[in-house]
C-alpha positions as CSV (number, residue, x, y, z in Angstrom):
1,M,122.8,335.1,5.9
2,I,124.4,338.7,5.6
3,L,127.3,337.2,3.4
4,D,124.4,335.9,0.8
5,K,123.9,339.3,0.2
6,V,127.4,340.8,-0.1
7,N,129.1,340.1,-3.5
8,Y,131.3,343.3,-3.9
9,P,132.4,346.3,-1.9
10,E,129.5,348.2,-3.1
11,D,127.3,345.8,-1.3
12,L,129.9,346.0,1.9
13,K,129.3,349.8,2.0
14,K,125.8,349.7,2.6
15,L,126.1,347.6,5.9
16,N,125.8,349.3,9.3
17,L,128.6,348.4,12.0
18,E,126.8,345.6,13.6
19,E,125.8,343.6,10.2
20,K,129.9,344.2,9.4
21,Q,130.7,342.3,12.6
22,I,128.1,339.5,11.8
23,L,129.7,339.5,8.3
24,A,133.1,339.0,9.7
25,Q,132.3,336.2,11.6
26,E,130.7,334.3,8.7
27,I,133.4,335.2,6.3
28,R,135.5,333.2,9.0
29,D,133.3,330.5,9.0
30,K,133.6,330.1,5.1
31,I,137.1,330.0,4.9
32,I,137.6,327.6,8.0
33,N,135.0,325.2,6.2
34,T,136.7,325.7,2.5
35,V,140.2,325.6,3.7
36,S,139.2,322.1,5.8
37,N,138.3,320.7,2.4
38,T,141.1,322.3,0.1
39,G,143.9,322.8,2.2
40,G,145.6,326.4,2.0
41,H,146.7,329.2,4.0
42,L,144.4,329.6,7.1
43,A,145.9,331.6,10.2
44,S,146.9,334.5,7.8
45,N,143.4,334.9,6.1
46,L,141.7,334.6,9.7
47,G,143.5,337.3,11.0
48,V,143.0,340.0,8.4
49,V,139.1,339.7,8.1
50,E,138.0,342.8,9.7
51,L,141.1,344.9,7.9
52,T,140.1,343.5,4.9
53,M,136.3,344.7,5.0
54,A,137.8,347.9,6.4
55,I,140.0,348.7,3.3
56,H,137.1,347.8,1.2
57,S,134.5,349.7,3.0
58,V,136.7,352.8,2.8
59,F,138.6,352.7,-0.6
60,N,137.0,352.5,-3.9
61,C,138.6,349.5,-5.5
62,P,139.4,348.6,-8.3
63,K,139.9,352.4,-9.2
64,D,142.1,352.3,-5.9
65,K,144.7,349.5,-6.1
66,I,145.9,347.3,-3.2
67,I,148.7,345.3,-3.6
68,W,148.7,342.4,-1.0
69,D,152.5,341.4,0.1
70,V,152.9,337.7,-0.5
71,G,149.2,337.2,-1.0
72,H,148.3,334.1,0.7
73,Q,146.1,336.6,3.0
74,T,143.9,337.2,0.1
75,Y,140.9,334.8,0.5
76,V,138.5,337.5,2.6
77,H,139.6,339.9,-0.6
78,K,138.4,337.6,-2.9
79,I,135.0,336.6,-1.2
80,L,134.5,340.2,-1.2
81,T,135.2,340.9,-4.8
82,G,132.9,338.8,-6.8
83,R,134.4,335.5,-6.1
84,K,132.9,333.7,-3.0
85,D,131.1,331.1,-5.2
86,K,134.6,330.1,-6.3
87,L,136.3,329.6,-3.1
88,D,135.6,325.7,-3.1
89,T,137.6,325.3,-5.9
90,L,140.4,327.2,-4.0
91,R,144.1,326.1,-5.3
92,Q,142.5,323.3,-7.5
93,L,143.4,322.6,-11.0
94,D,142.0,325.2,-13.0
95,G,140.2,326.7,-10.0
96,M,140.5,329.8,-8.1
97,A,144.4,330.8,-7.1
98,G,145.6,330.9,-3.6
99,F,147.1,334.2,-4.6
100,P,146.1,337.4,-6.3
101,K,145.9,336.9,-10.2
102,T,145.1,339.9,-12.6
103,S,144.0,337.4,-14.7
104,E,141.3,336.3,-12.4
105,S,139.7,339.6,-11.6
106,E,140.1,343.4,-12.0
107,Y,140.5,343.7,-8.3
108,D,143.3,341.9,-8.3
109,S,146.0,345.0,-9.1
110,Y,148.9,342.7,-8.9
111,D,150.3,339.1,-9.2
112,T,152.2,338.5,-5.9
113,G,153.5,335.4,-4.2
114,H,156.6,336.1,-2.3
115,S,157.7,338.1,0.6
116,S,158.7,341.6,1.0
117,T,158.1,342.9,-2.6
118,S,154.6,344.9,-2.2
119,I,156.1,348.4,-1.1
120,S,158.3,348.3,-4.3
121,V,155.5,347.8,-6.5
122,A,153.2,350.2,-4.7
123,L,155.7,353.0,-4.8
124,G,156.0,351.9,-8.7
125,M,152.3,352.3,-9.2
126,A,152.0,356.0,-7.4
127,R,154.8,357.1,-9.4
128,A,153.1,356.0,-12.7
129,R,149.9,357.5,-11.3
130,D,151.5,360.8,-10.8
131,I,153.4,360.5,-14.2
132,K,149.9,360.2,-15.8
133,G,148.2,362.8,-13.9
134,E,145.5,360.3,-12.4
135,N,144.3,360.6,-8.8
136,H,143.5,357.0,-7.0
137,K,144.9,355.6,-3.9
138,I,147.9,353.1,-3.8
139,I,147.9,351.0,-0.8
140,T,149.9,348.1,0.2
141,V,149.4,345.2,3.1
142,I,152.6,344.0,4.5
143,G,153.2,341.8,7.6
144,D,155.5,342.3,10.2
145,G,157.6,339.5,8.9
146,A,158.2,340.8,5.7
147,L,160.0,343.9,6.9
148,T,163.0,341.5,7.7
149,G,163.6,341.2,4.0
150,G,165.9,343.7,2.6
151,M,163.8,344.5,-0.5
152,A,161.3,345.8,2.1
153,L,163.6,348.1,3.9
154,E,165.2,349.3,0.4
155,A,161.5,350.1,-0.8
156,L,160.6,352.0,2.7
157,N,163.5,354.2,2.4
158,D,163.0,355.3,-1.2
159,A,159.3,355.8,-0.5
160,G,160.0,357.6,2.5
161,S,161.9,360.1,0.9
162,S,159.8,360.2,-2.2
163,L,156.9,362.5,-1.1
164,S,154.5,359.9,-3.1
165,N,151.1,359.4,-2.1
166,I,151.2,356.0,-0.7
167,I,149.7,354.0,2.4
168,V,151.6,351.2,3.9
169,I,149.3,348.9,6.0
170,L,151.6,347.1,8.7
171,N,149.6,344.1,9.6
172,D,151.4,343.3,12.6
173,N,150.8,339.7,14.2
174,E,154.0,338.9,15.6
175,M,154.5,336.1,13.2
176,S,155.5,335.5,9.5
177,I,155.6,331.9,9.3
178,S,157.6,330.9,12.3
179,K,158.0,333.5,15.1
180,N,159.6,336.7,13.9
181,V,163.4,337.4,14.8
182,G,165.6,340.1,14.8
183,G,166.1,343.9,15.4
184,I,163.0,345.0,13.1
185,S,160.5,342.9,15.3
186,M,162.1,344.6,18.7
187,V,161.2,348.0,17.1
188,L,157.7,346.9,16.7
189,S,157.4,345.6,20.3
190,K,158.3,349.1,21.3
191,L,156.0,350.8,18.6
192,R,153.2,348.5,20.1
193,T,153.3,351.2,23.3
194,K,152.3,354.0,21.4
195,G,148.7,353.6,21.8
196,F,149.1,354.7,25.3
197,Y,151.1,357.6,24.1
198,V,148.7,358.6,21.6
199,K,145.7,358.4,24.1
200,S,147.7,360.4,26.5
201,N,148.6,363.1,24.0
202,L,145.2,363.5,22.7
203,K,143.8,363.9,26.3
204,G,146.4,366.2,27.0
205,K,146.0,368.6,24.2
206,K,142.2,368.8,24.8
207,I,142.3,370.0,28.6
208,I,145.1,372.4,27.9
209,N,143.8,373.9,24.7
210,K,140.9,374.9,27.3
211,V,143.0,377.1,29.6
212,P,142.4,380.6,28.9
213,F,144.9,382.9,26.8
214,V,148.0,380.7,27.7
215,G,146.3,377.1,26.3
216,K,147.6,377.4,22.9
217,K,151.0,379.0,23.8
218,I,151.7,375.5,26.4
219,I,150.7,373.1,24.0
220,K,153.4,374.8,21.1
221,L,156.1,374.4,23.9
222,V,154.9,371.0,24.7
223,Q,155.3,370.2,21.2
224,R,158.7,371.5,20.9
225,A,159.3,368.9,23.3
226,K,157.3,366.0,21.6
227,R,160.0,364.9,19.7
228,G,162.1,364.0,22.7
229,I,159.2,362.8,24.7
230,K,158.8,360.2,21.7
231,Q,162.2,359.0,21.7
232,L,162.1,358.4,25.2
233,V,158.6,356.5,25.1
234,I,159.4,355.0,21.7
235,P,163.3,354.6,21.0
236,K,163.7,355.0,17.6
237,M,160.5,356.1,15.9
238,Y,162.0,354.0,13.0
239,F,159.0,354.8,10.2
240,E,158.9,358.7,11.1
241,D,162.8,359.1,11.0
242,I,163.0,357.6,7.3
243,G,159.9,359.9,5.8
244,F,156.5,358.2,6.8
245,R,153.8,359.9,9.0
246,Y,153.2,357.2,11.6
247,L,149.4,356.4,12.3
248,G,148.7,353.7,15.2
249,P,148.9,351.2,16.6
250,V,145.0,350.5,15.9
251,D,143.2,347.1,17.0
252,G,143.0,345.2,13.7
253,H,139.7,343.5,15.0
254,N,138.1,346.4,15.4
255,I,136.1,347.2,12.5
256,E,135.2,350.8,13.3
257,K,138.6,352.1,14.6
258,L,140.3,350.6,11.4
259,E,137.7,352.6,9.2
260,D,138.3,355.7,11.0
261,I,141.8,355.5,10.8
262,L,141.7,354.8,7.2
263,K,139.7,357.6,6.3
264,I,141.9,359.9,8.0
265,C,144.9,358.2,5.5
266,K,142.6,359.0,2.8
267,E,142.5,362.8,3.3
268,Q,146.4,362.8,4.0
269,E,149.3,363.6,1.5
270,G,152.4,361.7,1.4
271,P,153.7,358.5,2.3
272,L,151.8,357.1,5.3
273,L,152.1,354.0,7.5
274,V,149.2,352.6,9.7
275,H,150.4,350.2,12.1
276,V,147.6,347.4,12.4
277,L,147.6,345.0,15.4
278,T,146.2,341.6,14.7
279,K,146.2,338.2,15.7
280,K,146.9,335.5,13.5
281,G,144.3,332.5,13.3
282,K,141.7,334.8,14.9
283,G,138.5,333.1,15.6
284,Y,139.7,329.8,15.0
285,K,141.1,328.4,18.6
286,P,143.5,325.6,17.2
287,A,144.9,328.2,14.5
288,E,145.6,330.6,17.3
289,E,147.3,328.7,19.6
290,N,149.2,327.1,16.8
291,P,149.5,329.9,13.9
292,D,152.8,328.5,12.7
293,V,151.1,325.0,12.0
294,F,147.9,326.5,10.4
295,H,149.7,329.2,8.2
296,S,149.4,326.7,5.1
297,T,147.8,323.5,5.8
298,S,146.5,320.7,4.1
299,K,142.9,319.1,5.0
300,F,141.9,318.9,8.4
301,E,139.1,318.3,11.2
302,I,137.5,321.6,11.9
303,E,136.3,320.1,15.2
304,T,139.8,318.6,16.6
305,G,141.9,320.7,13.8
306,K,143.7,317.5,13.0
307,K,145.2,317.1,10.0
308,I,143.6,314.3,7.5
309,G,146.4,312.1,6.3
310,A,149.2,314.0,8.2
311,G,152.0,311.9,9.7
312,K,154.1,310.5,6.9
313,K,157.9,311.4,6.8
314,D,159.1,313.4,4.3
315,Y,162.2,314.7,2.5
316,S,162.6,317.8,4.7
317,K,162.4,315.8,8.2
318,T,164.6,313.0,6.2
319,M,167.4,315.9,6.3
320,G,166.6,317.6,9.3
321,D,167.3,313.8,11.2
322,K,170.3,313.3,9.4
323,L,171.8,316.6,10.2
324,V,171.2,316.3,13.8
325,E,172.9,313.1,13.5
326,L,175.7,314.5,11.7
327,A,176.2,317.6,13.8
328,K,176.5,315.5,17.0
329,D,180.1,314.5,16.0
330,N,180.8,317.4,13.7
331,K,180.9,320.6,15.6
332,K,181.7,322.8,12.6
333,I,178.1,322.1,11.2
334,V,175.9,324.9,11.7
335,A,172.4,325.3,10.0
336,I,170.7,328.6,8.7
337,T,167.0,329.3,8.4
338,A,164.8,332.2,6.7
339,A,161.9,331.9,8.9
340,M,161.3,328.7,7.9
341,A,162.5,326.3,10.3
342,D,159.7,323.8,11.0
343,G,159.0,323.8,7.0
344,T,162.6,322.8,6.1
345,G,162.8,320.0,9.0
346,L,165.3,322.3,11.1
347,A,163.3,322.4,14.0
348,E,165.0,319.7,16.1
349,F,168.5,320.9,15.1
350,A,167.4,324.4,16.8
351,K,166.4,322.8,19.9
352,K,169.6,320.3,20.0
353,F,172.2,323.0,19.0
354,P,170.8,326.4,19.5
355,D,174.2,328.0,19.6
356,R,174.8,326.6,16.1
357,F,171.5,327.4,14.7
358,F,170.7,330.8,13.3
359,D,167.1,332.0,12.1
360,V,167.6,335.2,9.8
361,G,164.1,335.9,9.0
362,I,162.8,336.2,5.7
363,A,165.9,337.3,4.2
364,E,167.4,334.6,1.6
365,Q,170.0,336.7,0.6
366,H,171.3,337.1,3.7
367,A,171.1,333.7,4.7
368,I,173.6,332.7,1.9
369,G,175.6,335.8,2.5
370,L,175.7,334.9,6.2
371,A,176.6,330.9,5.4
372,G,179.5,332.6,3.3
373,G,181.2,334.3,6.2
374,L,180.6,330.9,8.2
375,A,182.2,329.1,5.6
376,K,185.4,331.2,5.4
377,E,185.9,330.9,9.0
378,G,186.1,327.1,9.0
379,L,182.7,325.8,9.5
380,V,180.1,324.1,7.5
381,P,176.8,325.8,7.0
382,V,173.7,324.1,5.8
383,V,171.0,326.4,4.5
384,P,167.6,324.7,3.4
385,I,165.7,327.0,1.4
386,Y,162.4,326.4,-0.7
387,S,163.5,326.2,-4.3
388,S,161.4,328.9,-5.5
389,F,162.7,331.3,-2.5
390,L,166.3,330.4,-3.3
391,Q,166.1,332.2,-6.7
392,R,166.3,335.3,-4.7
393,A,169.8,334.8,-3.3
394,Y,170.9,334.1,-7.1
395,D,173.4,336.5,-6.9
396,Q,174.8,335.7,-3.3
397,I,175.2,332.1,-4.5
398,V,177.4,333.3,-7.2
399,H,179.5,336.0,-5.3
400,D,179.7,335.4,-1.9
401,I,180.0,331.2,-2.3
402,C,180.9,329.9,-5.6
403,I,183.4,332.6,-6.8
404,Q,185.2,331.8,-3.3
405,N,184.6,328.1,-3.7
406,L,183.4,328.1,-0.2
407,P,181.9,324.5,1.4
408,V,178.3,325.7,1.9
409,V,175.8,323.1,1.4
410,I,172.3,324.7,0.0
411,I,169.1,322.5,0.3
412,A,166.7,323.3,-2.7
413,D,163.7,321.9,-0.5
414,R,160.1,321.8,-2.4
415,A,162.1,321.4,-5.9
416,G,159.8,320.7,-9.0
417,I,156.1,321.0,-8.9
418,V,155.2,321.9,-5.1
419,G,151.4,322.3,-6.3
420,N,148.5,324.0,-5.2
421,D,150.4,327.5,-4.7
422,G,151.1,327.7,-8.3
423,E,153.3,329.6,-10.3
424,T,155.2,331.6,-7.7
425,H,156.0,328.5,-5.7
426,Q,156.8,325.9,-8.4
427,G,160.4,324.7,-7.8
428,L,161.2,324.0,-11.6
429,L,164.5,326.6,-12.3
430,D,167.0,325.4,-9.7
431,M,168.9,323.0,-11.7
432,S,168.8,325.2,-14.7
433,F,170.2,328.5,-13.1
434,G,172.6,326.3,-10.9
435,N,174.1,324.7,-13.7
436,T,175.2,327.7,-15.1
437,I,177.3,328.6,-12.1
438,P,180.9,327.4,-12.0
439,N,182.0,325.4,-8.6
440,L,178.5,325.0,-7.8
441,N,178.1,320.6,-7.7
442,I,174.4,319.8,-8.1
443,M,172.8,316.6,-6.4
444,A,169.4,315.0,-6.4
445,P,168.4,312.1,-4.2
446,K,166.3,309.1,-5.8
447,D,164.9,308.4,-1.9
448,F,165.3,309.2,1.6
449,K,168.6,306.7,2.1
450,E,170.5,308.1,-1.1
451,L,169.5,311.6,0.5
452,E,171.1,310.8,3.8
453,N,174.4,310.0,2.0
454,M,174.3,312.6,-0.1
455,L,174.1,315.0,3.0
456,E,176.9,313.1,4.5
457,F,179.1,313.4,1.3
458,A,178.2,317.0,1.1
459,I,179.1,318.1,4.1
460,N,182.4,316.3,3.7
461,L,183.4,317.6,0.1
462,G,184.6,320.8,1.3
463,K,183.2,322.8,-2.0
464,P,179.8,324.4,-2.7
465,V,177.3,322.0,-3.1
466,L,173.1,322.3,-4.0
467,I,171.0,319.4,-2.9
468,R,167.4,319.3,-4.5
469,Y,164.4,317.3,-3.6
470,P,160.5,317.7,-3.7
471,R,157.9,317.9,-1.3
472,G,156.6,315.3,0.4
473,S,157.5,311.4,0.8
474,E,159.8,309.3,-1.4
475,E,157.9,307.4,-4.4
476,M,159.8,304.0,-3.9
477,A,162.5,302.7,-1.5
478,F,165.5,301.2,-3.6
479,E,167.3,298.4,-1.9
480,Q,170.1,299.3,-4.2
481,Q,172.1,301.7,-2.5
482,E,175.6,302.5,-4.0
483,N,178.4,304.9,-1.8
484,I,178.3,308.2,-3.4
485,N,181.3,308.9,-5.8
486,Y,181.9,312.4,-6.7
487,G,180.4,312.8,-9.9
488,K,179.1,309.3,-10.5
489,A,176.1,307.9,-11.7
490,E,174.7,304.5,-11.3
491,I,172.5,301.7,-13.1
492,L,169.5,300.5,-11.3
493,K,168.2,298.1,-13.7
494,A,169.7,296.8,-17.0
495,G,168.5,296.9,-20.6
496,N,169.3,297.3,-24.2
497,E,166.8,298.8,-26.2
498,V,165.8,302.1,-24.2
499,C,168.2,303.9,-22.0
500,L,166.4,306.1,-19.5
501,I,168.2,308.6,-17.9
502,A,166.7,310.1,-14.7
503,I,167.4,312.5,-11.8
504,G,166.0,313.0,-8.1
505,K,162.3,312.1,-7.9
506,M,161.9,311.0,-11.4
507,V,164.2,307.8,-11.0
508,S,161.7,306.1,-9.2
509,R,158.9,307.2,-12.2
510,A,161.7,305.9,-14.5
511,Y,162.0,302.7,-13.0
512,K,158.1,302.1,-13.3
513,V,158.0,303.1,-16.8
514,A,160.8,300.4,-17.5
515,E,158.2,298.1,-15.9
516,R,155.8,298.7,-18.2
517,L,158.1,299.0,-21.0
518,E,159.1,295.4,-20.1
519,E,155.6,294.1,-20.3
520,K,155.4,295.3,-23.8
521,D,158.6,293.1,-24.4
522,I,160.7,296.3,-24.6
523,S,163.9,296.2,-22.8
524,A,164.7,298.9,-20.8
525,K,167.8,300.4,-18.7
526,V,167.4,302.9,-15.9
527,I,170.3,305.3,-14.9
528,N,170.2,307.6,-12.0
529,V,172.4,310.6,-12.6
530,R,172.4,311.7,-9.0
531,F,175.0,314.3,-10.3
532,L,173.6,316.9,-12.8
533,K,177.0,319.0,-12.3
534,P,179.5,317.1,-12.6
535,I,177.4,315.0,-14.9
536,D,179.0,311.5,-15.5
537,E,179.9,312.3,-19.0
538,E,182.0,309.2,-20.1
539,F,179.6,306.8,-18.3
540,L,176.5,308.3,-20.2
541,K,178.3,308.2,-23.6
542,Q,179.1,304.4,-23.2
543,Q,175.4,303.6,-21.9
544,I,173.6,305.9,-24.7
545,K,175.6,303.8,-27.2
546,A,174.5,300.8,-26.1
547,C,171.2,301.6,-26.4
548,S,168.6,302.6,-29.2
549,I,166.5,304.9,-27.8
550,V,167.4,307.6,-25.2
551,A,164.9,309.5,-23.0
552,T,166.0,312.0,-20.1
553,I,163.3,312.5,-17.4
554,E,163.7,315.4,-14.7
555,D,161.2,317.8,-12.6
556,G,162.5,320.6,-13.7
557,T,162.9,322.7,-16.8
558,I,164.2,320.8,-19.8
559,K,166.4,324.1,-20.9
560,G,169.7,324.2,-18.8
561,G,168.7,321.0,-16.7
562,L,169.3,317.3,-17.0
563,A,167.9,317.2,-20.9
564,S,170.5,320.0,-22.0
565,E,173.5,318.2,-20.6
566,V,172.5,314.7,-22.3
567,E,171.8,316.7,-25.5
568,R,175.3,318.3,-25.4
569,I,176.6,314.7,-24.5
570,I,175.0,313.4,-27.8
571,T,175.7,316.5,-30.1
572,Q,179.4,316.4,-29.5
573,N,179.6,312.7,-30.0
574,K,177.4,312.6,-33.1
575,M,175.1,310.3,-31.5
576,K,171.5,309.0,-31.6
577,N,168.5,311.3,-31.1
578,V,167.0,311.4,-27.4
579,E,163.5,312.0,-26.1
580,F,163.4,315.2,-23.4
581,I,160.7,314.8,-20.8
582,G,160.2,317.5,-18.0
583,F,158.7,320.7,-18.3
584,A,159.3,322.2,-21.3
585,Y,157.3,325.7,-21.1
586,Q,159.2,328.7,-22.5
587,D,156.2,331.2,-22.7
588,E,154.2,330.0,-19.9
589,F,154.5,329.1,-16.1
590,V,152.9,326.1,-14.5
591,K,149.8,327.3,-12.8
592,H,148.1,325.7,-9.5
593,G,147.0,322.2,-8.8
594,K,147.5,319.1,-7.2
595,T,151.3,317.9,-8.1
596,E,149.9,314.7,-9.6
597,E,147.3,316.8,-11.8
598,I,150.0,318.8,-13.1
599,E,152.4,316.0,-13.8
600,K,149.9,314.3,-15.4
601,R,149.1,317.3,-17.6
602,H,152.7,317.7,-18.8
603,N,152.9,313.7,-19.3
604,L,155.2,313.3,-16.6
605,D,153.2,310.5,-14.7
606,V,154.4,306.8,-15.5
607,E,151.7,306.5,-18.1
608,G,152.5,309.9,-19.9
609,I,156.2,309.0,-20.0
610,T,155.7,305.6,-21.2
611,N,153.3,306.8,-24.1
612,T,155.9,309.7,-24.8
613,I,158.5,306.7,-25.5
614,L,156.6,304.6,-27.3
615,D,155.3,307.4,-29.3
616,S,159.0,308.4,-30.6
617,K,159.7,307.8,-34.4
618,S,162.8,305.9,-33.4
619,L,161.1,303.8,-31.1
620,K,158.4,303.3,-33.8
621,L,160.9,302.6,-36.4
622,R,162.8,299.9,-34.1
623,L,159.4,298.4,-33.3
624,S,158.4,298.0,-37.0
625,I,161.4,296.7,-37.6
626,K,161.3,294.3,-35.0
627,E,157.6,293.3,-36.0
628,I,158.9,292.8,-39.6
629,K,161.7,290.1,-38.1
630,N,159.3,288.5,-36.0
631,R,156.6,288.3,-39.1
632,G,159.5,287.1,-41.2
633,Q,160.4,284.4,-38.6
634,K,156.8,283.2,-38.6
635,C,156.6,282.9,-42.4
636,L,159.7,280.9,-42.5
637,K,158.2,278.8,-39.9
638,M,155.1,278.7,-41.6
639,I,156.7,277.5,-45.0
640,E,159.1,275.0,-43.3
641,N,156.0,273.6,-41.5
642,N,154.4,273.5,-45.0
643,I,157.4,271.7,-46.5
644,K,157.3,268.9,-43.8
645,V,153.7,268.4,-44.6
646,K,154.4,268.1,-48.2
647,K,157.0,265.7,-47.5
648,S,155.2,263.9,-45.3
649,Q,152.4,263.7,-48.2
650,I,155.0,262.4,-50.7
651,K,156.3,259.8,-48.5
């Protein structure tokens, strides 16, 4: 295999065109085989095989720097930069990350994970290079879907007027995760016709230039009209209008043409944009036919493309199904997605109520602002966004929703540990940052049924609400389902020694811990907080007083979350000590790995939580006192028995 001989870009540069074409197929095979076992981003990586090879064939990394927008399409890049033998550890605990990591390789010039950020970063690096008097190329690879993100457009605007030497490679596959939408997508559709225009232009130049005496004059006259012709053939030459030199479009699966156009870029000055046309999922039929399904996939059968172990109902689908049910009777309900209709459970809503469904593209800030406008005019917007992406819309939640106290239901999907995608995707901050925002009500369900009840409650509340829930299925389905009352918690299990206060996903974990403690003759109470904000303060105060030991359990950061609220209640009321169980990192982000592995490492599995409680000083002291009492009672019984024996002997 040619891949056996290729470890770094220097090895790639030695290959001829035919060998590179063979290598492209070998790389595809390796990625398909690996991702079928590990899960990961398949379609996007299959689509950039030739493009990645061409970049590393033409440029000189790591001196030249590549910034990959989002970064989920870097498996090929990692294979070509010394990491092919680690690919089987992809996204595994302590293994190779699924995104660029500067700590992993010098060839990864910047950590990325979210969309639309790369042009800003690349421009910053280019300006730093110029200030330092250095001479190397800065290349960014960004997808067409990412151009719907406002940050990308802001960066294009700045870069176009900067005159900085920067190369923006637009990987145009007509997809982000779901099918692209909006005006930018329409512009790109028109630009794709430019291939015909460019070919005609070059052929015409060659023919006219051969005409004696007047050939060059004719070309000059034609060039005067060129701009007008462009506007006729390709309306609104967007990139050239804002200052970029536009090259392309070029076939993103033709290595020779890709290398030719990138070599031209290497010799040019100023901001350049190379328009590359690729097919998402290229080379694997199931991914080509269903690129959205294979954007990020779990393990699957290579022969059929069927997911292994798929089919369980999850929180996203539960929310989506309930929303459809509610929207049948409530015509004011509208739904908004930021290019994630399938992932957030809104696919069915989009089919049933197309006039009340809005896909805004990868634009979370706009999604929340749009929701504010809809709510102001009397509608009830429901906006599900992955927790880690919701961070991008913090100001809109404050400024456009909560200051005006508008009835928008924000859903933080994938809250808590997401797992294999790592630091950029863990949803650990939503409770912490949401808890600081006035007027925002925060809820988290213990199971599917409570989610359905909370969604209905939130839609009817008439106030800003954030509902958070984890990725995947429920851990337990509770029989007890009390009505949702504003700001009210519930007791799921009675007890008088340990008080376990939990929220969301961790309620079922707390229940299992309570059962473990009962096995050790420790009576444990389980409280489902349900509302982080407003928290049921008076109720919790009474419950805490009734127990000797208190522990909070949450799948978010301790600072600013449930732990902070309970600590405040305890401190203000001069009550007992408490164990805080959650993600307590201050100087470290949680890396990639399976969710259960990460939770175990942070002592958030049942065994870890149980041991934390058993190891607490206050419980150890109580158990010691209990043991002393038990021993004392045994001694008294022994003495009593001895006295009885002696009395019987005297008789």
